[in-house]
MARTI-411903 format. One record per residue (C-alpha): residue in one letter; x, y negated, z; residue number from 0. Coordinates in nm, 4 decimals, padded with zeros to 6 digits. Layout:
N
<r vexdren="a" c1="X" c2="Y" c3="Z" vexro="NUM"/>
...
! end
This chain:
219
<r vexdren="m" c1="04.8821" c2="14.0340" c3="-13.0027" vexro="0"/>
<r vexdren="a" c1="05.1686" c2="13.8519" c3="-12.8304" vexro="1"/>
<r vexdren="v" c1="05.2182" c2="13.6410" c3="-13.1441" vexro="2"/>
<r vexdren="d" c1="04.8493" c2="13.5389" c3="-13.1429" vexro="3"/>
<r vexdren="i" c1="04.8683" c2="13.4356" c3="-12.7773" vexro="4"/>
<r vexdren="t" c1="05.1834" c2="13.2345" c3="-12.8447" vexro="5"/>
<r vexdren="l" c1="05.0164" c2="13.0579" c3="-13.1382" vexro="6"/>
<r vexdren="r" c1="04.7080" c2="12.9737" c3="-12.9311" vexro="7"/>
<r vexdren="v" c1="04.9243" c2="12.8345" c3="-12.6521" vexro="8"/>
<r vexdren="a" c1="05.1213" c2="12.6291" c3="-12.9027" vexro="9"/>
<r vexdren="k" c1="04.8012" c2="12.4881" c3="-13.0537" vexro="10"/>
<r vexdren="i" c1="04.6719" c2="12.3915" c3="-12.7081" vexro="11"/>
<r vexdren="c" c1="04.9989" c2="12.2156" c3="-12.6267" vexro="12"/>
<r vexdren="i" c1="04.9933" c2="12.0277" c3="-12.9578" vexro="13"/>
<r vexdren="a" c1="04.6319" c2="11.9218" c3="-12.9029" vexro="14"/>
<r vexdren="r" c1="04.7133" c2="11.7944" c3="-12.5532" vexro="15"/>
<r vexdren="n" c1="05.0142" c2="11.6029" c3="-12.6796" vexro="16"/>
<r vexdren="n" c1="04.8042" c2="11.4485" c3="-12.9570" vexro="17"/>
<r vexdren="r" c1="04.5456" c2="11.3355" c3="-12.7026" vexro="18"/>
<r vexdren="r" c1="04.8197" c2="11.1774" c3="-12.4892" vexro="19"/>
<r vexdren="v" c1="04.9642" c2="10.9967" c3="-12.7920" vexro="20"/>
<r vexdren="t" c1="04.6173" c2="10.8757" c3="-12.8952" vexro="21"/>
<r vexdren="t" c1="04.5383" c2="10.7537" c3="-12.5436" vexro="22"/>
<r vexdren="t" c1="04.8703" c2="10.5726" c3="-12.5186" vexro="23"/>
<r vexdren="h" c1="04.8197" c2="10.4170" c3="-12.8619" vexro="24"/>
<r vexdren="v" c1="04.4693" c2="10.2965" c3="-12.7755" vexro="25"/>
<r vexdren="a" c1="04.5917" c2="10.1530" c3="-12.4445" vexro="26"/>
<r vexdren="a" c1="04.8753" c2="09.9706" c3="-12.6221" vexro="27"/>
<r vexdren="e" c1="04.6361" c2="09.8263" c3="-12.8818" vexro="28"/>
<r vexdren="t" c1="04.3938" c2="09.7185" c3="-12.6099" vexro="29"/>
<r vexdren="g" c1="04.6759" c2="09.5506" c3="-12.4185" vexro="30"/>
<r vexdren="l" c1="04.7891" c2="09.3680" c3="-12.7324" vexro="31"/>
<r vexdren="r" c1="04.4366" c2="09.2452" c3="-12.8051" vexro="32"/>
<r vexdren="e" c1="04.3968" c2="09.1203" c3="-12.4494" vexro="33"/>
<r vexdren="r" c1="04.7282" c2="08.9335" c3="-12.4655" vexro="34"/>
<r vexdren="k" c1="04.6214" c2="08.7695" c3="-12.7916" vexro="35"/>
<r vexdren="k" c1="04.2885" c2="08.6682" c3="-12.6378" vexro="36"/>
<r vexdren="q" c1="04.4612" c2="08.5233" c3="-12.3332" vexro="37"/>
<r vexdren="a" c1="04.7030" c2="08.3320" c3="-12.5556" vexro="38"/>
<r vexdren="t" c1="04.4145" c2="08.1839" c3="-12.7556" vexro="39"/>
<r vexdren="r" c1="04.2245" c2="08.0942" c3="-12.4381" vexro="40"/>
<r vexdren="r" c1="04.5310" c2="07.9187" c3="-12.2976" vexro="41"/>
<r vexdren="a" c1="04.5914" c2="07.7351" c3="-12.6239" vexro="42"/>
<r vexdren="l" c1="04.2343" c2="07.6035" c3="-12.6250" vexro="43"/>
<r vexdren="r" c1="04.2517" c2="07.4956" c3="-12.2603" vexro="44"/>
<r vexdren="g" c1="04.5841" c2="07.3235" c3="-12.3168" vexro="45"/>
<r vexdren="a" c1="04.4558" c2="07.1475" c3="-12.6281" vexro="46"/>
<r vexdren="a" c1="04.1452" c2="07.0254" c3="-12.4451" vexro="47"/>
<r vexdren="l" c1="04.3495" c2="06.8882" c3="-12.1569" vexro="48"/>
<r vexdren="r" c1="04.6044" c2="06.7150" c3="-12.3813" vexro="49"/>
<r vexdren="l" c1="04.3322" c2="06.5473" c3="-12.5837" vexro="50"/>
<r vexdren="a" c1="04.1413" c2="06.4398" c3="-12.2723" vexro="51"/>
<r vexdren="a" c1="04.4569" c2="06.2958" c3="-12.1185" vexro="52"/>
<r vexdren="a" c1="04.5388" c2="06.1047" c3="-12.4369" vexro="53"/>
<r vexdren="h" c1="04.1939" c2="05.9814" c3="-12.5402" vexro="54"/>
<r vexdren="g" c1="03.9592" c2="06.0289" c3="-12.2451" vexro="55"/>
<r vexdren="v" c1="03.7099" c2="06.3070" c3="-12.1816" vexro="56"/>
<r vexdren="d" c1="03.4235" c2="06.1344" c3="-12.3622" vexro="57"/>
<r vexdren="q" c1="03.6247" c2="06.1047" c3="-12.6837" vexro="58"/>
<r vexdren="v" c1="03.7136" c2="06.4751" c3="-12.7014" vexro="59"/>
<r vexdren="t" c1="03.5129" c2="06.6996" c3="-12.9339" vexro="60"/>
<r vexdren="v" c1="03.5028" c2="07.0750" c3="-12.9721" vexro="61"/>
<r vexdren="e" c1="03.6157" c2="07.0349" c3="-13.3331" vexro="62"/>
<r vexdren="a" c1="03.9200" c2="06.8346" c3="-13.2261" vexro="63"/>
<r vexdren="i" c1="04.0105" c2="07.0932" c3="-12.9625" vexro="64"/>
<r vexdren="g" c1="03.9940" c2="07.3720" c3="-13.2187" vexro="65"/>
<r vexdren="q" c1="04.2041" c2="07.1762" c3="-13.4648" vexro="66"/>
<r vexdren="e" c1="04.4633" c2="07.0964" c3="-13.1981" vexro="67"/>
<r vexdren="a" c1="04.4826" c2="07.4648" c3="-13.0988" vexro="68"/>
<r vexdren="g" c1="04.4899" c2="07.5826" c3="-13.4602" vexro="69"/>
<r vexdren="v" c1="04.1616" c2="07.7762" c3="-13.4518" vexro="70"/>
<r vexdren="s" c1="03.8113" c2="07.7297" c3="-13.5892" vexro="71"/>
<r vexdren="t" c1="03.5177" c2="07.5813" c3="-13.4021" vexro="72"/>
<r vexdren="r" c1="03.3552" c2="07.9258" c3="-13.4171" vexro="73"/>
<r vexdren="t" c1="03.6570" c2="08.0748" c3="-13.2428" vexro="74"/>
<r vexdren="f" c1="03.6355" c2="07.8078" c3="-12.9750" vexro="75"/>
<r vexdren="f" c1="03.2809" c2="07.9165" c3="-12.8913" vexro="76"/>
<r vexdren="n" c1="03.3984" c2="08.2768" c3="-12.8601" vexro="77"/>
<r vexdren="y" c1="03.5896" c2="08.1632" c3="-12.5509" vexro="78"/>
<r vexdren="f" c1="03.4072" c2="07.8614" c3="-12.4103" vexro="79"/>
<r vexdren="g" c1="03.0522" c2="07.7352" c3="-12.4155" vexro="80"/>
<r vexdren="s" c1="03.1455" c2="07.3666" c3="-12.4129" vexro="81"/>
<r vexdren="k" c1="03.4391" c2="07.1277" c3="-12.4008" vexro="82"/>
<r vexdren="e" c1="03.3719" c2="07.0786" c3="-12.0283" vexro="83"/>
<r vexdren="e" c1="03.4149" c2="07.4494" c3="-11.9663" vexro="84"/>
<r vexdren="a" c1="03.7490" c2="07.4463" c3="-12.1476" vexro="85"/>
<r vexdren="l" c1="03.8648" c2="07.1407" c3="-11.9562" vexro="86"/>
<r vexdren="v" c1="03.7970" c2="07.2702" c3="-11.6067" vexro="87"/>
<r vexdren="g" c1="03.9179" c2="07.6276" c3="-11.6659" vexro="88"/>
<r vexdren="d" c1="03.7282" c2="07.9488" c3="-11.6018" vexro="89"/>
<r vexdren="g" c1="03.9541" c2="08.1583" c3="-11.3787" vexro="90"/>
<r vexdren="a" c1="03.9866" c2="08.4244" c3="-11.6477" vexro="91"/>
<r vexdren="e" c1="04.3430" c2="08.5177" c3="-11.5562" vexro="92"/>
<r vexdren="l" c1="04.2604" c2="08.5739" c3="-11.1889" vexro="93"/>
<r vexdren="r" c1="03.9512" c2="08.7789" c3="-11.2738" vexro="94"/>
<r vexdren="c" c1="04.1525" c2="08.9909" c3="-11.5153" vexro="95"/>
<r vexdren="r" c1="04.4381" c2="09.0461" c3="-11.2691" vexro="96"/>
<r vexdren="i" c1="04.2013" c2="09.1565" c3="-10.9911" vexro="97"/>
<r vexdren="s" c1="03.9860" c2="09.3808" c3="-11.2119" vexro="98"/>
<r vexdren="t" c1="04.2951" c2="09.5493" c3="-11.3583" vexro="99"/>
<r vexdren="a" c1="04.4517" c2="09.6011" c3="-11.0159" vexro="100"/>
<r vexdren="l" c1="04.1334" c2="09.7532" c3="-10.8706" vexro="101"/>
<r vexdren="a" c1="04.1069" c2="09.9970" c3="-11.1602" vexro="102"/>
<r vexdren="a" c1="04.4762" c2="10.0893" c3="-11.1588" vexro="103"/>
<r vexdren="v" c1="04.5228" c2="10.1858" c3="-10.7923" vexro="104"/>
<r vexdren="p" c1="04.1842" c2="10.2926" c3="-10.6537" vexro="105"/>
<r vexdren="d" c1="04.3309" c2="10.4861" c3="-10.3603" vexro="106"/>
<r vexdren="q" c1="04.5190" c2="10.1964" c3="-10.1960" vexro="107"/>
<r vexdren="p" c1="04.3789" c2="09.9740" c3="-09.9181" vexro="108"/>
<r vexdren="l" c1="04.1677" c2="09.6950" c3="-10.0614" vexro="109"/>
<r vexdren="l" c1="04.3692" c2="09.4090" c3="-09.9104" vexro="110"/>
<r vexdren="s" c1="04.6919" c2="09.5585" c3="-10.0468" vexro="111"/>
<r vexdren="i" c1="04.5444" c2="09.5727" c3="-10.3970" vexro="112"/>
<r vexdren="l" c1="04.4214" c2="09.2148" c3="-10.3769" vexro="113"/>
<r vexdren="r" c1="04.7544" c2="09.0915" c3="-10.2393" vexro="114"/>
<r vexdren="q" c1="04.9358" c2="09.2477" c3="-10.5336" vexro="115"/>
<r vexdren="a" c1="04.6828" c2="09.1047" c3="-10.7791" vexro="116"/>
<r vexdren="l" c1="04.7424" c2="08.7537" c3="-10.6441" vexro="117"/>
<r vexdren="h" c1="05.1177" c2="08.8017" c3="-10.6681" vexro="118"/>
<r vexdren="e" c1="05.0680" c2="08.8857" c3="-11.0350" vexro="119"/>
<r vexdren="a" c1="04.8336" c2="08.5895" c3="-11.0784" vexro="120"/>
<r vexdren="a" c1="05.1045" c2="08.3690" c3="-10.9275" vexro="121"/>
<r vexdren="v" c1="05.3076" c2="08.4246" c3="-11.2446" vexro="122"/>
<r vexdren="d" c1="05.0243" c2="08.2645" c3="-11.4442" vexro="123"/>
<r vexdren="v" c1="04.9995" c2="07.9782" c3="-11.1949" vexro="124"/>
<r vexdren="v" c1="05.3706" c2="07.9005" c3="-11.2168" vexro="125"/>
<r vexdren="d" c1="05.3559" c2="07.9094" c3="-11.5976" vexro="126"/>
<r vexdren="m" c1="05.0536" c2="07.6786" c3="-11.6025" vexro="127"/>
<r vexdren="r" c1="05.1595" c2="07.4372" c3="-11.3301" vexro="128"/>
<r vexdren="e" c1="05.1537" c2="07.1279" c3="-11.5508" vexro="129"/>
<r vexdren="e" c1="04.8162" c2="07.2265" c3="-11.6929" vexro="130"/>
<r vexdren="m" c1="04.6700" c2="07.2699" c3="-11.3443" vexro="131"/>
<r vexdren="l" c1="04.8055" c2="06.9375" c3="-11.2234" vexro="132"/>
<r vexdren="l" c1="04.6563" c2="06.7662" c3="-11.5278" vexro="133"/>
<r vexdren="r" c1="04.3220" c2="06.9355" c3="-11.4646" vexro="134"/>
<r vexdren="k" c1="04.3296" c2="06.8196" c3="-11.1031" vexro="135"/>
<r vexdren="r" c1="04.3871" c2="06.4617" c3="-11.2193" vexro="136"/>
<r vexdren="l" c1="04.1024" c2="06.4807" c3="-11.4705" vexro="137"/>
<r vexdren="l" c1="03.8625" c2="06.6144" c3="-11.2083" vexro="138"/>
<r vexdren="s" c1="03.9442" c2="06.3242" c3="-10.9790" vexro="139"/>
<r vexdren="e" c1="03.9084" c2="06.0696" c3="-11.2609" vexro="140"/>
<r vexdren="c" c1="03.5943" c2="06.2203" c3="-11.4134" vexro="141"/>
<r vexdren="p" c1="03.3474" c2="06.3412" c3="-11.1480" vexro="142"/>
<r vexdren="a" c1="03.1071" c2="06.4423" c3="-11.4251" vexro="143"/>
<r vexdren="l" c1="03.3273" c2="06.7506" c3="-11.4733" vexro="144"/>
<r vexdren="l" c1="03.2713" c2="06.8730" c3="-11.1167" vexro="145"/>
<r vexdren="p" c1="02.9407" c2="07.0569" c3="-11.1794" vexro="146"/>
<r vexdren="q" c1="03.1029" c2="07.2621" c3="-11.4553" vexro="147"/>
<r vexdren="h" c1="03.4031" c2="07.3245" c3="-11.2319" vexro="148"/>
<r vexdren="m" c1="03.1798" c2="07.4566" c3="-10.9540" vexro="149"/>
<r vexdren="a" c1="02.9776" c2="07.6666" c3="-11.1981" vexro="150"/>
<r vexdren="n" c1="03.2931" c2="07.8262" c3="-11.3385" vexro="151"/>
<r vexdren="f" c1="03.4218" c2="07.8945" c3="-10.9882" vexro="152"/>
<r vexdren="a" c1="03.0928" c2="08.0636" c3="-10.8931" vexro="153"/>
<r vexdren="a" c1="03.0990" c2="08.2739" c3="-11.2105" vexro="154"/>
<r vexdren="a" c1="03.4556" c2="08.3877" c3="-11.1398" vexro="155"/>
<r vexdren="e" c1="03.3641" c2="08.4813" c3="-10.7829" vexro="156"/>
<r vexdren="r" c1="03.0626" c2="08.6751" c3="-10.9084" vexro="157"/>
<r vexdren="a" c1="03.2734" c2="08.8688" c3="-11.1598" vexro="158"/>
<r vexdren="i" c1="03.5254" c2="08.9574" c3="-10.8878" vexro="159"/>
<r vexdren="a" c1="03.2435" c2="09.0734" c3="-10.6586" vexro="160"/>
<r vexdren="e" c1="03.1173" c2="09.3023" c3="-10.9352" vexro="161"/>
<r vexdren="a" c1="03.4659" c2="09.4480" c3="-10.9845" vexro="162"/>
<r vexdren="v" c1="03.5022" c2="09.5061" c3="-10.6097" vexro="163"/>
<r vexdren="a" c1="03.1582" c2="09.6692" c3="-10.5930" vexro="164"/>
<r vexdren="e" c1="03.2526" c2="09.9058" c3="-10.8751" vexro="165"/>
<r vexdren="h" c1="03.5786" c2="09.9874" c3="-10.6972" vexro="166"/>
<r vexdren="l" c1="03.3936" c2="10.0637" c3="-10.3726" vexro="167"/>
<r vexdren="g" c1="03.1136" c2="10.2497" c3="-10.5471" vexro="168"/>
<r vexdren="v" c1="02.8398" c2="10.0270" c3="-10.4045" vexro="169"/>
<r vexdren="d" c1="02.5695" c2="09.7983" c3="-10.5434" vexro="170"/>
<r vexdren="v" c1="02.6769" c2="09.4360" c3="-10.5668" vexro="171"/>
<r vexdren="e" c1="02.3231" c2="09.3106" c3="-10.5082" vexro="172"/>
<r vexdren="s" c1="02.2391" c2="09.5056" c3="-10.1933" vexro="173"/>
<r vexdren="e" c1="02.5811" c2="09.5229" c3="-10.0249" vexro="174"/>
<r vexdren="l" c1="02.7453" c2="09.2288" c3="-09.8485" vexro="175"/>
<r vexdren="r" c1="03.1058" c2="09.3519" c3="-09.8589" vexro="176"/>
<r vexdren="p" c1="03.1837" c2="09.2949" c3="-10.2301" vexro="177"/>
<r vexdren="k" c1="03.0625" c2="08.9349" c3="-10.2111" vexro="178"/>
<r vexdren="l" c1="03.2527" c2="08.8761" c3="-09.8885" vexro="179"/>
<r vexdren="v" c1="03.5717" c2="09.0201" c3="-10.0376" vexro="180"/>
<r vexdren="a" c1="03.5329" c2="08.8113" c3="-10.3541" vexro="181"/>
<r vexdren="a" c1="03.4748" c2="08.4926" c3="-10.1539" vexro="182"/>
<r vexdren="t" c1="03.7785" c2="08.5692" c3="-09.9398" vexro="183"/>
<r vexdren="v" c1="04.0207" c2="08.6400" c3="-10.2223" vexro="184"/>
<r vexdren="t" c1="03.9090" c2="08.3387" c3="-10.4277" vexro="185"/>
<r vexdren="t" c1="03.9506" c2="08.1190" c3="-10.1199" vexro="186"/>
<r vexdren="v" c1="04.2990" c2="08.2578" c3="-10.0575" vexro="187"/>
<r vexdren="a" c1="04.3871" c2="08.1899" c3="-10.4211" vexro="188"/>
<r vexdren="r" c1="04.2468" c2="07.8368" c3="-10.4170" vexro="189"/>
<r vexdren="v" c1="04.4075" c2="07.7356" c3="-10.0869" vexro="190"/>
<r vexdren="t" c1="04.7515" c2="07.8850" c3="-10.1541" vexro="191"/>
<r vexdren="f" c1="04.7660" c2="07.7539" c3="-10.5106" vexro="192"/>
<r vexdren="q" c1="04.6559" c2="07.4043" c3="-10.4051" vexro="193"/>
<r vexdren="h" c1="04.8993" c2="07.4015" c3="-10.1129" vexro="194"/>
<r vexdren="w" c1="05.1816" c2="07.4974" c3="-10.3471" vexro="195"/>
<r vexdren="h" c1="05.0769" c2="07.2386" c3="-10.6071" vexro="196"/>
<r vexdren="g" c1="05.0662" c2="06.9784" c3="-10.3307" vexro="197"/>
<r vexdren="g" c1="05.4432" c2="06.9903" c3="-10.2938" vexro="198"/>
<r vexdren="s" c1="05.5028" c2="07.2746" c3="-10.0491" vexro="199"/>
<r vexdren="d" c1="05.8660" c2="07.3742" c3="-10.0085" vexro="200"/>
<r vexdren="a" c1="05.7654" c2="07.7409" c3="-09.9768" vexro="201"/>
<r vexdren="e" c1="05.7635" c2="07.9810" c3="-10.2703" vexro="202"/>
<r vexdren="l" c1="05.4156" c2="08.0654" c3="-10.3971" vexro="203"/>
<r vexdren="d" c1="05.4700" c2="08.4374" c3="-10.3337" vexro="204"/>
<r vexdren="a" c1="05.5616" c2="08.3594" c3="-09.9724" vexro="205"/>
<r vexdren="l" c1="05.2410" c2="08.1583" c3="-09.9267" vexro="206"/>
<r vexdren="i" c1="05.0339" c2="08.4452" c3="-10.0651" vexro="207"/>
<r vexdren="d" c1="05.2001" c2="08.6889" c3="-09.8260" vexro="208"/>
<r vexdren="e" c1="05.1438" c2="08.4529" c3="-09.5328" vexro="209"/>
<r vexdren="a" c1="04.7759" c2="08.4211" c3="-09.6196" vexro="210"/>
<r vexdren="f" c1="04.7208" c2="08.7967" c3="-09.6400" vexro="211"/>
<r vexdren="d" c1="04.9292" c2="08.8606" c3="-09.3282" vexro="212"/>
<r vexdren="r" c1="04.7062" c2="08.6197" c3="-09.1380" vexro="213"/>
<r vexdren="l" c1="04.3931" c2="08.7862" c3="-09.2746" vexro="214"/>
<r vexdren="q" c1="04.5149" c2="09.1260" c3="-09.1586" vexro="215"/>
<r vexdren="l" c1="04.5897" c2="08.9849" c3="-08.8142" vexro="216"/>
<r vexdren="g" c1="04.2448" c2="08.8259" c3="-08.7926" vexro="217"/>
<r vexdren="l" c1="04.3770" c2="08.4746" c3="-08.8631" vexro="218"/>
! end
């Protein structure tokens, strides 16, 4: 009898360990896929910007962007709907950082989660500084890109609002708070990133902390 109980306990422990290993393996594979997707997205954006800077926006084609990035035209359309969308950026990194942070630490204060997410997004901003400066120049030189830029910004804000609503357990359509939070965090990101790009002597992390400190104090 004691042997049977011991065997059953051992089987339960093995099953639990197998589930943990499987979960960890799936999470690792998912993380690897996401990193590959982000790398491809960045390569396409970078290729689009380089070509536009060298030849002008009107001369850039989707086929040329794909060739420059080393992917097919079909792959390009898996990430972007048009060359304009690739040129102006889509805020994917910020959306991903915020959504991941909200899911990872659901019991922390909302502003603390968002502050940490922007600190993590700052790593992307530092890595892509030249790309962002080039995009800023293109937007000033080619006003025709502005509608796509605004549309992408609105889509990113909407996606963040949906992630916040899920985190809070409320409906994004009927509740004001998720939209207000999304508008606030995207504004903080835009203002701090632009201020830093504009030649600020402060570290980007310090600017993010200042912005959130001021929010918590009521500005």
